[in-house]
C-alpha positions in Angstrom: -22.8 -21.7 -23.8 -23.8 -25.2 -23.1 -22.6 -27.2 -20.1 -24.8 -30.1 -19.1 -25.1 -30.3 -15.3 -23.6 -26.8 -14.9 -23.4 -25.7 -11.3 -25.2 -22.6 -10.1 -21.8 -20.8 -9.8 -21.1 -21.7 -13.5 -24.5 -20.4 -14.5 -24.0 -17.1 -12.6 -20.5 -16.8 -14.2 -22.0 -17.5 -17.7 -24.5 -14.7 -17.2 -21.9 -12.4 -15.9 -19.5 -12.9 -18.8 -22.0 -13.3 -21.6 -21.7 -9.6 -22.5 -18.0 -9.2 -21.8 -15.8 -8.8 -24.8 -12.9 -11.3 -24.7 -10.0 -10.5 -27.1 -7.5 -13.1 -28.2 -4.6 -13.1 -25.7 -1.3 -11.6 -26.6 0.5 -14.4 -24.7 -0.5 -18.0 -24.2 -2.9 -18.6 -21.4 -3.2 -22.2 -20.1 -6.7 -23.3 -19.1 -6.2 -25.3 -15.9 -9.2 -27.6 -16.4 -8.1 -29.0 -19.8 -4.4 -28.1 -19.9 -4.7 -26.3 -23.3 -4.1 -22.9 -24.6 -6.8 -21.1 -26.5 -6.8 -18.0 -28.7 -10.4 -18.0 -29.8 -12.5 -15.7 -27.5 -15.5 -18.1 -27.4 -13.2 -21.0 -26.5 -11.7 -18.9 -23.8 -15.2 -18.1 -22.5 -16.2 -21.8 -22.5 -12.9 -22.7 -20.7 -13.6 -20.2 -18.0 -16.9 -21.9 -17.3 -15.4 -25.3 -17.4 -12.8 -24.2 -14.8 -15.6 -23.6 -12.3 -16.9 -27.1 -12.5 -13.8 -29.2 -13.1 -10.8 -30.0 -10.9 -7.6 -28.1 -11.5 -5.1 -30.4 -13.3 -2.1 -29.0 -11.5 0.5 -31.7 -12.2 -0.4 -31.7 -15.9 -0.3 -27.9 -16.1 3.1 -27.7 -14.5 4.5 -30.4 -16.8 2.9 -28.6 -19.8 4.8 -25.4 -18.7 8.0 -27.4 -18.5 7.6 -28.9 -22.0 7.0 -25.4 -23.3 10.3 -24.3 -21.9 9.0 -22.2 -19.0 11.6 -22.1 -16.3 10.5 -19.2 -14.2 7.3 -18.8 -12.3 5.9 -15.8 -10.5 3.4 -16.4 -7.7 1.2 -13.4 -7.0 -0.6 -12.7 -3.8 -0.2 -13.7 -0.1 1.3 -17.0 0.8 3.6 -19.4 -0.9 1.5 -22.5 -1.4 1.3 -22.6 -5.2 5.0 -21.9 -5.5 5.8 -24.7 -3.2 3.6 -27.1 -5.1 5.2 -26.0 -8.4 8.7 -26.7 -7.1 7.6 -30.1 -5.8 5.9 -31.0 -9.1 8.7 -29.9 -11.5 12.2 -29.6 -10.2 14.2 -26.8 -11.7 11.6 -24.0 -11.8 12.9 -20.7 -10.6 10.3 -19.1 -8.4 9.6 -15.5 -7.5 6.9 -14.5 -5.0 5.1 -11.2 -5.5 3.0 -9.6 -2.8 3.5 -5.9 -3.5 4.8 -3.6 -6.2 8.4 -3.6 -5.0 8.4 -7.4 -5.2 7.0 -7.2 -8.7 9.7 -4.8 -9.8 12.3 -7.2 -8.3 10.8 -10.2 -10.1 10.7 -8.4 -13.4 14.3 -7.2 -13.1 
């Protein structure tokens, strides 16, 4: 994996994931540094490294989701920061917040 000017974090990540088997995803996964989906495992590996060194393209990612017909987002973990940003970026997203298994069950219902 080549990344000119790679940070030490990206280098450590490259070493850590070099031996990890990455399978093609069963659902689209959007890379937040290039706002693309990838199915090729080596492209996914490269995108993981790029995400360490590049800024998150939040607005473009949210608009990509909207163009793809996504209308419901589930924020996982503590806090509501990302959900709030999503709602301010693209109006009309339905947002569920999941911080435990009961909330996950409710979001999936």
